[in-house]
N, C-alpha and C positions, 0 to 999 in steps of 0.2 A: 567724418565718419564714412567708411565704405565697407559694408558688410555683406557677406554672403553666407548662406545656409542651404545645405543639401540634405535630404533624406533618401539615401540610396541614389537612384536616378532622378529623383525629383528635386529640382532646384526651387526652393521655396522663396528665398531671398537672393537676388542676383546682382552682386556688386553695387549695392544701394548706397548712394551718397546723398546725405541729408542733413541740413542744418535747420534748427527750429528756433524761432524767437521765444523770448521769455515773456510770461504774462498773458493772460487771456485764455480763451478756449480754442484749441487746435483740433480740427477734424482729421481723421485719418480714415480714408475710405478706399474701396476697391471691391471687384466681384469676390464672391466666395472662393477660397482657395488661392487668393492672391499674395498671402504672406504676411497679412496685417498682424495676426496673432503671433506668428513666429517672430516678426520684427520686435513686437512688445516684449516677448518673453526674452529675447537676446539682450534687449536694453535693461531689463530688471535682473539679468544675471541668472535667469532660470534655465536658459538654453545656451549652450556655448556656440559661437559662430564657426563655420567651417574655414572662414577666411575673413581677413580684415579686422578692424577694431573700431571703437567709437567711445565716445565720452559722454557721461551723464553728470550733470551739475559739476563739469570741469574735471571729472575723475573717470578712469578707464573702466569700461565694463568688465575687464579682467579681475577687478576688485570690487565686486558690488557692495561688500560691506562698508567700504568707505563712504558710499552715498545712500545706503539703506535708510538711515534715519531722516533723510530729506525727501524720501520718495514714498508715496502712498499708492497703492494699486487695488484695483477690484478686477480679478480676472475670472470670467464666467460667473457662475452663480455662487454667492457667498455662502460659507458653511458656518452654522452655529449649532450650539447644543439646544435642540427644540425645546426641551423641557425647562430650561433656564429662561429667565427674563432677559430682555435686551440689555438692561443695565448689568445684570450679573455676567453676561458674556463679554461686554466691553471692559468691565472691572477685571476680569480674568486676563484679558489680552493686554490691558494696560500694565498689570503686575508682571506678566511674563516679559514684557519689554522694558520693564523699569521705568514706566512713565507716571507722572503725578496723577493721583485720582481725580483731581479737579478737571482733567481733560475730558472725563466721561461726561460730565454735565455739559461741557462746552460744545462737544460734538453732537450730543443729543439735541441740543438746541439749534445747531447749525442745520441739521437735517430734519428738523420738525417732529421729533419723537418724544420730546418731553411730555409727559402726561399719559404716555402709552408705554413708557420704559419699563414699568414693572410687569408687564404682561409676558407670559411665555412666548417665545418666538414661534412655536407652532400655531399660534392664533393669528400670526401676522399675515397680511396679504403679501403677494409677491412684490408689489411696489414697496411696501414697508420693509421688507427684507433687503431690497436692493438699497433703500435709504440707510438701514443699519449696516450693509456692507460698505457703503461709503463712509459712514460714521468711523467704522473700524479703520479704514484706510487713512482717516483724518487725524487719528489718535496722536500721532507724532508731530502734528502740525507741519506737514510737509510743504515745501515750495513746489514740488512737482507731484501732481495727482494723475494717474493713468487709469483710464476706465475702458474696459474692453466690452462692447455691446451692453452698456448699463441698462438699456431700455428693452433688451431682448425679451419677448415673452409677455411684456406689460400690456394691460389694456390702456385705451386712450387717455383715461384719468391718470393712470400711473405714469405714462410717457410725459404728460404735462408737467406732473410733479418733479420728475427727475430733470426735465429740461430746465425748469425754473431753478432747481437746485444748482445745476452745472453753471448757469448764468451767474448766480450769486458768487460761487466759488471762483469762478474766472475773474469776475469783478473785484474780488478782494485782493488782487494782486499775485495769486498763485498762477501757475501754468497748469492747465487742465488739458490733457491729451485724451480724446474721445474717439475711439474706433467704433463705427457704426455703418449699417447698412441703410439707415433711413435718411434718404437725402434731405427730406424736409426738415428734419431735426437738425442736421448738420447746417443747413442754409440759415436757420433761425438762430443759432447760438454760437457759430464759430466766425471768427475773423480771418483766420488763417486755415488753409486746406492743403492736405497732402493726398495725392491719388496715386495708388500703385496698382499694377497689373502684372500678375505672374512674377511678382518679386521685383518688378522694374519700376522705377519711379517715372511717373508721366507728368505729374505737376506737383510744385512746391511753392506756395506763395499766398498772398492776400485772396481771399475769396471774391472780393470785388473785381479784381483783376480777371479772374476767370469767367465771372459773369459778364464782364465787358465783351467777352467773344460772342455773347449770345445773339443769335439772328432774330430779326423782327419779321413777322408775317401777318397777313390780314386774313381772317376767316370771314367767308361770306356765304350766304345762302339765299337762293332765290325764293320769293313768296310762294311760287308755284313750283313743286317738284319737277314738273315736265319741262321747266325752262332750264334746269341745271346743265343739260348737254350744250344748249345754245349759249348760255353764260360762259361756260368753259371755252367754247370757241371764240367768243367776243373778247374776252380777256387775254387769251393766247395770241390772237391776231394783233392786240395792242402791244405785244412785247413781254407780257408778264409770264412767269413760270407758274403754272397752275396744276394743283394736285386735287383729284377728286377725293372726297372723304365722306362717304355715305351720300346725304343729299346736299351736303355742303362742299365748299371748295376752300383750299388753302392756297393763298397767293403769296409767294415768297418775294417781299419787297419791303421797304421802310415804312414807317408810320405815316410819313407825309403823302404817300400814295392813296391813302384811304379815300380821300375825296374824288381823286381822279378815277378810282375804280367805281365808285358811286355813279359818277357822270357817265362813264362807258356803259354801265348797265342801263341807266335810264335812257341813253342814246339809242339803245337797241330795244327800248321798250320793255325792259325787264325791271320789275320792282324788287328790291332786296328786302328780305325778312330780317336778316341779321348782318351786321358789318362790325367786326370786332378786331382792333389791333392787339396782337400778343407778342410777347417776347419769349424766347426759349428759356425754360427753367433750368435750374442746376442739374436736375435729373436728365434732362435731354442732352446737356453738354457732356455729363458723365457718361452716359449710354454711347454717345458718339465717340467718346475716348477709349472706352473699354469694351464695347460690344453691346449689341442691342438686345440679344436674348441668349439663353443657355445653348442653343445650337451654334450660334456664331462663336461664343466663348469656347465650347468644346472643340470646335474645328480649329480655332486659333491655338488652343492648348495642345492639340494633337500635332499641329505644324511645328510648333516650338519644340515639342519633345523629339521630333523627327529631324530637327536641325534645319527646317525650312524657314524662310523669312516670314515674320508676322508684321502685319501692318499695325503700327501704334502711333499715337500722338507723341510728338518729341516732348522730352521733359522741359519744364520751364524754370 
C-alpha cells in the first residue's frame, strides 16, 4: 500500500506505505488533522486516493464491493431511526443487505444489548448507541472491523464498556482497527500500533516494541521544601541530569540509580519525602514523536505547508 490523498493544497495522506497484521486489535493514532479518518475512508472505498493503491482482504480498494461483505465499519456517530427499537433497526439493515435474521440476535448478544433491544433508540444512552452501531457493523460477521473514534464523547463507564467489547472482538479472531486519540485506551487494548502525523507514517509495529523505547527516571522530593535547591545542586554535582518540577525533582537515569540518589541526598544531610522510579508512558512517547502541544503542532504544520523541513521521528 502506498496511498496519497490531497484536498486542494492540503496533503492529508502523504505516500503512506503500511502493512497490517491479521487478527487482534490494531490502534491507529495521531494528532487531530493527521489523516487518520481520510486513510480509513480510502480503505473503505468512501474516498478515492489522489495517488497510489492498496488492498483490503487481498482485494484492491478500487473495487470496494469485492470486500464490502467482509468488512464492518463504524464511522463517526451511528445513525438509526430514533423512534424504532434497536431490534427493528437491525432487522431493517439485515434485510437491506440480504443477511439472515438470526444475525440480529447474535450481534445483540455480542454487544450486550439483549433485553434492551425492544426499547426505542431515542431512549438509549450514547454508550448504548455506540454498541448498537458496532452491532450493525457486525451483522455481516466481518473478518475486519474498523472503528473510528468509537469512544468519542462517552463518559468513563461508556469507555470501559466499549473497551471491553473491542477486546472481546479482537480476541475472537477478527482484525479490529481502532482510531482513537485516547492513548490510555490504545495502550490497554492494542497489540499493534500505527502512528501517523500529517499523513506521514511515524511508526508501525508491536506496541511493546514502541514502549521499549521508554526512558526511565526517578522522581524525588525533599522532606523540607527549602532543601530543593540544595538537593538539585547535590544531584547535578554527582553527574545526574536534574529537572525541577514544582517542589520535586526529576532525575533522568535508570531504576538502579534510585539507591545511589538516596545515599547522595542522605550524605548531604537531606531527607527525602518521596523517591519513585517511573517509566515514560505511551502518551509521553507519542507526544515526543508527534509534538507536545497545539502550538508545536501548528508550527510544524505551517512549516510543512511552506515546504520547510519538519523534524519527525523516522518510521519504524
